[in-house]
C-alpha positions as CSV (number, residue, x, y, z in Angstrom):
1,M,-0.2,-0.2,0.3
2,Q,1.5,3.6,-0.8
3,A,2.7,5.8,2.1
4,E,0.3,8.3,3.1
5,Q,1.7,11.8,2.0
6,F,2.1,14.9,4.5
7,D,3.3,18.1,3.0
8,D,7.2,18.6,3.4
9,R,7.6,21.8,4.9
10,S,11.2,21.5,6.5
11,S,12.5,24.2,3.7
12,A,9.4,27.1,3.7
13,P,10.3,29.6,5.6
14,S,8.4,29.9,9.1
15,V,9.6,33.1,10.6
16,W,10.3,36.7,8.8
17,R,12.4,38.0,11.5
18,F,13.8,37.5,15.3
19,A,14.7,40.8,17.4
20,K,14.6,41.3,20.9
21,A,12.3,43.1,23.2
22,N,13.7,44.6,26.3
23,R,10.0,44.7,27.9
24,A,7.1,42.5,26.1
25,H,3.3,41.6,27.8
26,V,0.5,39.3,26.9
27,V,-2.9,41.7,27.4
28,I,-5.9,39.7,28.4
29,D,-8.9,41.0,26.6
30,A,-10.2,44.6,25.6
31,A,-10.6,46.2,28.3
32,D,-7.1,46.6,29.5
33,Y,-5.9,47.2,26.1
34,F,-8.1,50.0,25.7
35,R,-7.0,51.9,28.8
36,L,-3.3,51.1,28.0
37,M,-3.3,51.7,24.4
38,Q,-4.9,55.3,25.6
39,D,-2.0,55.8,28.2
40,A,0.2,54.7,25.3
41,M,-0.6,57.2,23.0
42,L,-0.4,60.0,25.4
43,A,3.3,59.1,25.7
44,A,3.9,59.5,21.8
45,R,6.6,61.9,20.9
46,Q,6.8,61.1,17.0
47,R,4.5,58.8,14.8
48,I,1.4,56.8,16.5
49,H,0.6,53.8,13.4
50,L,-2.6,52.3,13.6
51,I,-3.1,49.2,11.3
52,G,-6.0,47.2,11.5
53,W,-9.0,45.6,9.9
54,D,-11.4,47.5,11.5
55,F,-12.0,51.3,13.8
56,D,-14.4,52.6,15.2
57,T,-13.9,56.4,16.2
58,R,-16.6,56.2,18.7
59,A,-15.1,53.3,20.2
60,R,-14.6,54.2,24.4
61,L,-10.5,53.9,25.3
62,G,-10.6,54.5,28.9
63,P,-11.3,57.3,31.5
64,G,-12.0,60.9,29.8
65,R,-14.5,62.8,28.9
66,R,-17.3,63.5,26.0
67,W,-15.2,65.5,23.5
68,W,-18.1,68.1,23.0
69,N,-18.7,68.8,26.2
70,G,-16.8,68.8,30.1
71,P,-15.5,71.3,32.1
72,S,-12.0,71.3,30.8
73,R,-10.9,70.8,27.6
74,K,-7.5,69.8,29.4
75,R,-8.6,66.6,30.1
76,H,-8.5,64.2,27.3
77,P,-11.7,62.8,25.9
78,A,-12.6,58.6,25.8
79,R,-13.6,57.9,22.6
80,L,-11.3,56.9,19.9
81,G,-11.6,59.7,17.2
82,A,-11.9,62.7,19.4
83,F,-8.7,61.7,21.6
84,I,-6.7,61.3,18.3
85,V,-7.8,64.8,17.5
86,W,-7.0,66.2,21.1
87,L,-4.0,64.7,21.0
88,C,-2.6,66.1,17.9
89,R,-3.7,69.8,18.7
90,R,-1.4,69.3,21.9
91,R,1.6,67.7,20.3
92,P,2.0,68.9,17.1
93,G,5.2,66.7,16.3
94,V,3.1,63.4,16.3
95,Q,2.2,61.8,12.9
96,V,-0.7,59.6,13.0
97,R,-1.1,56.9,10.0
98,V,-4.3,55.0,9.7
99,L,-4.2,52.3,7.9
100,K,-7.9,50.2,7.8
101,W,-9.0,47.2,5.1
102,N,-11.0,49.1,2.6
103,F,-14.1,46.6,2.5
104,G,-17.0,48.3,4.8
105,A,-16.1,51.8,4.0
106,L,-19.8,52.5,3.6
107,K,-20.8,51.2,7.2
108,F,-19.4,54.6,8.4
109,L,-22.1,55.9,6.8
110,I,-24.4,54.3,9.6
111,R,-21.5,55.0,12.1
112,G,-23.5,58.3,13.4
113,S,-21.1,60.4,14.7
114,M,-18.0,58.7,12.9
115,I,-18.4,60.4,10.1
116,L,-17.8,63.5,11.9
117,D,-14.8,61.9,13.3
118,L,-13.2,61.5,10.1
119,A,-13.7,64.9,8.9
120,R,-12.2,66.0,11.4
121,W,-9.4,63.7,11.0
122,F,-9.1,65.2,7.3
123,I,-8.6,68.6,8.3
124,T,-6.3,67.7,11.2
125,P,-2.6,67.9,8.9
126,Q,-1.1,65.5,11.2
127,I,-3.7,62.5,10.5
128,D,-3.2,60.6,7.4
129,F,-6.3,58.2,6.9
130,K,-6.5,55.3,4.4
131,F,-8.0,52.3,3.4
132,D,-6.0,49.4,2.2
133,S,-7.1,47.5,-0.7
134,A,-3.9,45.9,-1.4
135,H,-4.7,42.5,-1.9
136,P,-6.2,40.1,-4.5
137,L,-10.5,40.2,-4.5
138,G,-11.9,38.3,-1.8
139,C,-8.4,38.8,0.3
140,S,-8.2,41.0,3.4
141,H,-6.2,43.4,5.1
142,H,-6.3,41.6,8.5
143,Q,-3.2,42.8,10.6
144,K,-4.2,44.8,14.0
145,I,-1.0,46.6,14.9
146,V,0.1,49.6,16.7
147,T,3.6,51.1,16.1
148,I,4.6,54.2,18.3
149,D,7.8,55.7,17.7
150,D,9.3,52.6,16.3
151,C,10.0,51.5,19.8
152,F,6.6,50.4,21.2
153,A,4.2,48.2,19.1
154,V,1.6,46.1,19.6
155,C,0.5,42.9,17.5
156,G,-2.5,40.2,18.1
157,G,-6.4,39.9,17.8
158,I,-8.1,43.1,19.3
159,D,-9.1,45.4,16.6
160,M,-9.7,49.5,18.0
161,T,-13.6,49.2,17.6
162,S,-16.8,48.7,18.8
163,D,-18.4,45.0,20.5
164,R,-14.6,44.4,21.8
165,W,-14.2,45.4,25.1
166,D,-14.9,43.2,27.7
167,T,-13.3,42.2,31.0
168,P,-12.0,38.9,31.8
169,E,-15.1,38.4,34.2
170,H,-17.1,38.2,31.2
171,L,-20.0,39.2,33.4
172,E,-23.9,38.4,31.8
173,H,-25.2,42.1,30.6
174,D,-22.4,44.0,32.0
175,P,-23.8,47.3,31.2
176,R,-20.2,48.8,30.4
177,R,-20.5,46.5,27.4
178,R,-23.1,49.0,25.3
179,R,-22.4,49.7,22.0
180,P,-21.6,53.3,20.9
181,D,-25.2,54.2,20.0
182,G,-26.2,53.6,23.7
183,R,-29.0,52.0,22.9
184,K,-27.7,47.5,23.2
185,L,-25.8,45.4,24.5
186,Y,-23.2,43.1,23.0
187,G,-22.3,39.9,24.1
188,P,-19.1,38.5,26.1
189,W,-15.9,38.9,24.2
190,H,-12.3,37.6,24.8
191,D,-9.7,38.5,22.8
192,L,-5.4,39.0,23.1
193,T,-2.5,40.5,22.1
194,M,1.0,41.3,23.0
195,M,2.8,44.5,23.5
196,V,6.6,44.4,23.1
197,E,9.0,47.4,23.9
198,G,12.7,47.7,21.7
199,P,14.3,46.4,18.3
200,A,11.1,43.9,18.0
201,A,9.0,47.2,18.4
202,G,11.0,48.5,15.7
203,A,10.4,45.1,13.6
204,I,7.2,45.3,13.5
205,S,7.0,48.8,13.0
206,A,9.0,48.4,9.8
207,L,6.6,45.6,8.5
208,G,3.8,48.6,9.4
209,R,5.8,50.9,7.1
210,D,6.1,48.4,4.5
211,R,2.4,47.7,4.5
212,W,1.5,51.7,4.7
213,K,3.6,52.2,1.4
214,V,2.0,48.9,-0.4
215,A,-1.6,50.2,0.2
216,G,-0.6,53.7,-1.5
217,G,0.8,55.6,1.3
218,A,3.6,58.1,1.5
219,P,6.9,56.6,2.0
220,L,7.1,56.7,6.1
221,E,10.8,57.6,7.3
222,P,12.0,55.7,10.2
223,C,11.1,57.6,13.6
224,Q,14.4,59.5,15.6
225,A,16.1,57.5,17.8
226,Q,15.0,58.6,21.5
227,E,15.2,58.0,25.1
228,G,12.3,56.1,26.5
229,T,9.1,55.0,25.0
230,A,5.3,54.8,25.3
231,W,5.4,51.6,27.4
232,P,2.2,52.4,29.8
233,K,3.7,53.6,33.1
234,T,1.3,51.1,35.4
235,L,2.1,48.2,33.6
236,E,4.9,45.8,34.6
237,A,5.8,43.5,32.2
238,E,5.9,39.5,32.4
239,F,8.8,39.2,29.7
240,T,11.8,41.0,29.4
241,D,15.0,40.1,27.6
242,V,13.6,38.0,25.2
243,E,13.6,37.5,21.3
244,I,10.8,37.9,19.3
245,G,10.1,35.7,16.4
246,I,7.7,37.4,13.8
247,A,6.2,35.7,11.1
248,R,3.6,37.0,8.5
249,T,1.1,35.4,5.9
250,R,0.2,37.6,2.7
251,A,-1.1,36.6,-0.6
252,R,0.7,37.7,-4.0
253,Y,-0.7,40.8,-5.0
254,R,0.7,42.6,-8.1
255,D,4.9,43.2,-7.3
256,T,4.4,41.8,-3.8
257,E,5.5,38.0,-3.5
258,E,3.3,35.5,-1.3
259,I,4.3,34.7,2.1
260,R,3.0,31.9,3.9
261,E,4.9,31.6,7.2
262,I,2.6,31.9,9.5
263,E,1.1,28.6,8.0
264,N,4.9,26.9,8.2
265,L,4.8,28.1,11.5
266,F,1.5,26.3,12.8
267,V,3.3,23.1,11.4
268,E,6.7,23.4,12.7
269,H,5.2,24.1,16.4
270,I,2.4,21.4,16.3
271,G,5.0,18.7,14.8
272,R,7.4,19.8,18.3
273,A,4.9,19.2,20.6
274,K,5.5,16.5,23.0
275,R,3.2,16.9,26.1
276,F,0.4,19.5,25.2
277,I,-0.7,22.3,23.1
278,Y,-3.4,25.1,24.5
279,A,-4.9,27.0,21.9
280,E,-7.6,29.5,21.5
281,S,-9.0,30.7,18.3
282,Q,-11.8,32.1,16.2
283,Y,-11.8,29.2,13.7
284,F,-10.7,25.7,13.5
285,A,-10.8,25.2,9.0
286,S,-7.8,24.7,8.0
287,R,-6.4,21.6,6.5
288,V,-3.0,21.9,6.9
289,I,-3.0,22.3,10.7
290,A,-5.8,19.7,11.0
291,E,-3.8,17.6,8.8
292,A,-0.2,18.2,11.2
293,I,-2.7,17.2,14.3
294,A,-3.8,14.5,12.5
295,A,-0.1,13.1,12.5
296,K,0.6,14.1,15.8
297,M,-2.5,12.0,17.0
298,A,-1.0,9.1,15.3
299,Q,1.7,8.6,17.4
300,P,2.0,6.1,19.9
301,D,2.2,8.8,22.7
302,P,0.2,12.0,21.3
303,P,0.3,15.1,23.2
304,E,-3.4,16.3,25.0
305,I,-4.6,19.1,22.9
306,V,-7.0,21.9,24.1
307,I,-8.6,24.0,21.9
308,I,-11.0,27.2,22.8
309,N,-13.6,28.2,20.4
310,P,-16.8,30.4,19.8
311,E,-19.8,28.3,19.9
312,T,-20.5,29.1,16.1
313,A,-18.7,31.9,14.1
314,D,-20.2,35.5,14.0
315,G,-22.5,36.1,11.3
316,W,-24.5,33.9,8.4
317,L,-21.8,33.3,6.4
318,E,-18.9,32.7,8.4
319,Q,-21.2,30.1,10.1
320,K,-21.4,28.6,6.3
321,A,-17.8,28.5,5.5
322,M,-16.6,28.1,9.0
323,D,-18.5,25.8,11.2
324,G,-19.3,22.8,8.6
325,A,-15.5,22.6,8.0
326,R,-15.0,22.4,12.0
327,V,-17.2,19.5,12.2
328,Q,-15.6,17.9,9.3
329,L,-11.8,18.4,10.2
330,C,-12.6,17.1,13.6
331,R,-14.5,13.9,12.3
332,A,-11.4,13.1,10.8
333,I,-8.8,14.0,13.3
334,G,-10.8,11.5,15.2
335,A,-10.4,8.9,13.0
336,R,-6.9,9.0,14.0
337,D,-7.6,10.0,18.0
338,S,-7.9,6.7,19.5
339,G,-6.9,7.8,23.3
340,N,-9.4,11.0,22.8
341,R,-6.7,13.4,23.1
342,F,-7.5,16.3,21.1
343,R,-10.8,18.2,21.9
344,I,-12.3,21.5,21.1
345,Y,-14.1,23.3,24.3
346,I,-16.3,26.5,24.2
347,P,-16.5,28.9,27.0
348,Y,-19.7,30.1,28.7
349,N,-20.1,32.9,31.6
350,A,-21.8,31.5,34.5
351,A,-25.1,33.2,33.2
352,G,-24.2,30.2,30.3
353,T,-24.1,32.6,28.0
354,A,-21.2,31.1,25.1
355,I,-18.3,34.0,25.4
356,Y,-17.2,34.5,21.7
357,V,-13.7,33.8,21.2
358,H,-12.1,36.2,19.1
359,S,-8.0,35.2,20.3
360,K,-5.5,34.0,17.8
361,M,-3.1,31.9,20.3
362,M,-0.8,29.1,21.1
363,I,1.0,27.3,24.0
364,V,3.4,24.4,23.5
365,D,4.8,22.5,26.7
366,D,4.8,26.0,27.6
367,A,7.7,26.4,25.8
368,I,5.9,28.5,23.0
369,I,4.0,31.2,23.0
370,R,2.5,32.4,20.2
371,I,-0.1,35.5,19.5
372,G,-1.1,37.3,16.3
373,S,-3.7,37.8,14.2
374,A,-4.4,35.1,12.0
375,N,-7.0,32.0,12.8
376,M,-6.7,28.7,12.4
377,N,-8.6,29.0,9.0
378,N,-7.3,28.6,5.6
379,R,-7.7,32.7,4.7
380,S,-5.2,33.2,7.5
381,L,-2.8,31.0,6.4
382,G,-2.8,31.8,2.6
383,L,-5.3,34.8,1.6
384,D,-5.5,37.5,4.4
385,S,-2.3,39.8,5.3
386,E,-1.7,38.4,9.0
387,C,1.0,38.8,11.2
388,D,1.8,36.9,14.3
389,V,4.4,37.0,17.3
390,F,5.7,34.2,19.0
391,I,8.7,33.6,22.0
392,D,10.6,30.4,21.6
393,T,12.5,28.9,24.6
394,A,14.8,27.0,22.5
395,R,15.8,30.3,21.0
396,P,19.7,31.7,22.8
397,G,18.7,33.5,25.8
398,N,15.1,32.9,25.8
399,D,15.1,29.6,28.4
400,H,14.2,31.5,31.8
401,V,10.5,32.5,30.7
402,V,9.4,28.8,30.7
403,P,7.7,30.4,33.7
404,V,5.9,32.7,32.4
405,I,4.9,31.1,30.1
406,R,3.4,28.4,31.8
407,S,1.5,31.1,34.3
408,L,-0.5,32.5,31.3
409,R,-1.8,29.2,30.5
410,V,-2.5,29.0,33.9
411,R,-4.8,32.5,33.8
412,L,-6.1,31.6,30.8
413,L,-7.5,28.7,32.1
414,A,-8.6,30.0,35.4
415,E,-10.8,32.6,33.1
416,H,-12.0,30.1,31.5
417,T,-13.2,27.5,33.7
418,G,-13.9,30.1,36.5
419,L,-11.2,28.7,39.0
420,S,-9.0,30.5,40.5
421,V,-5.0,30.4,39.0
422,E,-4.2,28.8,42.9
423,Q,-6.5,25.8,42.1
424,V,-5.8,25.5,38.2
425,E,-1.5,25.2,39.4
426,A,-2.9,22.1,42.0
427,A,-4.9,20.7,39.5
428,L,-2.2,20.6,37.1
429,D,0.5,19.6,39.7
430,S,-1.9,17.0,40.5
431,H,-2.5,15.2,37.3
432,G,-1.0,17.3,34.6
433,S,-4.0,17.0,32.6
434,M,-6.4,20.4,31.0
435,H,-8.6,17.9,30.0
436,R,-9.3,16.4,33.2
437,L,-8.8,20.4,34.8
438,I,-12.0,21.2,32.7
439,E,-14.0,18.2,33.4
440,D,-13.5,18.2,37.2
441,A,-14.2,22.0,37.2
442,P,-17.5,23.2,38.7
443,K,-20.2,24.0,36.2
444,D,-22.4,26.3,37.8
445,G,-20.6,29.0,36.8
446,K,-18.1,30.2,34.1
447,R,-17.1,26.7,32.4
448,L,-15.8,25.2,29.6
449,E,-18.0,22.4,27.7
450,P,-16.9,19.7,24.8
451,F,-17.7,20.7,21.5
452,V,-20.4,18.7,20.1
453,L,-20.4,17.6,16.4
454,Q,-23.5,17.6,14.7
455,A,-24.7,16.6,11.6
456,L,-24.4,18.5,8.4
457,T,-26.6,18.5,5.4
458,E,-25.3,17.7,2.1
459,A,-25.5,21.1,1.3
460,E,-23.3,22.2,4.2
461,Q,-21.2,18.9,3.7
462,A,-20.6,20.2,-0.4
463,V,-19.8,24.0,1.3
464,A,-17.3,22.8,4.1
465,D,-15.6,19.4,2.1
466,N,-14.9,22.2,-0.9
467,A,-13.9,24.8,0.8
468,L,-16.0,27.3,-1.2
469,L,-15.9,30.4,1.1
470,D,-12.4,29.7,3.0
471,P,-10.1,28.9,0.1
472,E,-6.5,28.0,0.3
473,R,-5.5,30.5,-2.5
474,P,-7.3,33.4,-3.6
475,E,-7.5,32.0,-7.4
476,E,-9.4,28.8,-6.1
477,M,-12.2,31.3,-5.4
478,F,-12.8,31.2,-8.8
479,E,-12.6,28.1,-9.8
480,P,-15.4,25.2,-10.7
481,I,-15.8,22.6,-7.6
482,H,-14.8,19.9,-10.0
483,K,-11.0,21.3,-9.9
484,R,-11.2,22.3,-6.2
485,R,-9.0,20.0,-3.6
486,G,-10.7,21.3,-0.9
487,L,-10.5,19.8,3.0
488,F,-9.7,16.1,2.2
489,R,-6.9,16.4,-1.1
490,R,-5.2,13.2,-2.1
491,G,-2.2,12.3,0.0
492,S,-3.7,13.8,2.4
493,W,-3.1,12.5,6.7
494,L,-7.2,13.0,6.6
495,R,-9.8,10.9,5.9
496,R,-12.8,12.0,4.6
497,P,-15.4,11.5,6.8
498,R,-18.4,9.1,6.5
499,S,-21.5,11.7,4.8
500,G,-24.2,11.6,7.7
501,A,-22.2,10.8,10.8
502,S,-22.9,12.6,13.9
503,E,-21.8,12.1,17.0
């Protein structure tokens, strides 16, 4: 019988650049992130560069007054749009550059005061706002990056927009979790990002300047060297003197080459797992990632794998594209997972409401931590512009951060299970299994529940199997179905699940 094939990526690049960070810190959930970014931007001296999938100028960052009233104009506004204008008027030497994906530009018209904010940005000479359309049809600009003065940077999954703010408690009907119009609450939302300082921030800034130029912006000169950074004064860094790796995704477009570093890095990191993988992702729909996991499950002593996903994708189109693929890939992996070592869990708050997971992160053996904008789906590995950062303790000088990575994993498990950090630590020290920890945790508060596979209709199977809405390359979007390779291509580690099977 012919041996099964697996994509050989041994010579494919998985990293764009390594650079030292004086400090680095993982920020959990957007309540802290927005407040810290307000502090960081207040410390800017030369340039603030905001790069994102979406921005909503009405989003409230942190403390401050409403821009149209208040007893003192000396106190900064709370909302992003007014805050940027206020900052520019008081810091005439600071440039602000904002780059947003061009899709959805028309929805600005229904965002009320955002039109006024953008008009104020337009007449402020220091501010330049651009839409990024430098990608093939059907692809998106998906990075979530902020750089300040080329010596402080943020990279992760949090967009500076509405419906993102939340605390780790993910309270039911939290009145602070309100849409900008003030009339409606949105549901609990979980997200992550990483802040870095030093040469690593300079590298991310260089990536941002390049993206700005590709999107049609005037070339940006590097900022001048300066003493000090915009690192928030109230933030004590978890990581110090650590090397950061940076990986990217970019589709081929005009003169720019295709980049699939993130895809290769996923395969590399999964392949290195010996004891466990803990991951959070908005989607689980990538054939390449599922193949890498299936290969691990076929080993005699596979690692334990925990993936935290939302209950369902956000939006009808995403549900049709991603939810069906998740079911099909889980069934295919299950055919090789005799020990039930691979499991997906859904987080719920104390009221039983599903928490939407927007974070994109992975921890391997407490030796690798990666955080970025890339999901575990095909688009993030080949179509959309993405950026991930990671810390690998196998790199020279990084071995001192193993306890820090473990503490982050413990903190996230505590957040999702409703247990204290001390209870999670004790359970992991006792038996070492995240699956058992999750199963033994009380179910009357915040909790993780196993993802239950449901039967798919024939139409849902066809959409999932052929990756109709989540192709691996831009050109596949316009190929007829009979030419598509889809989730179960010849030579794959995955087997096509039986039609109609359900668990």
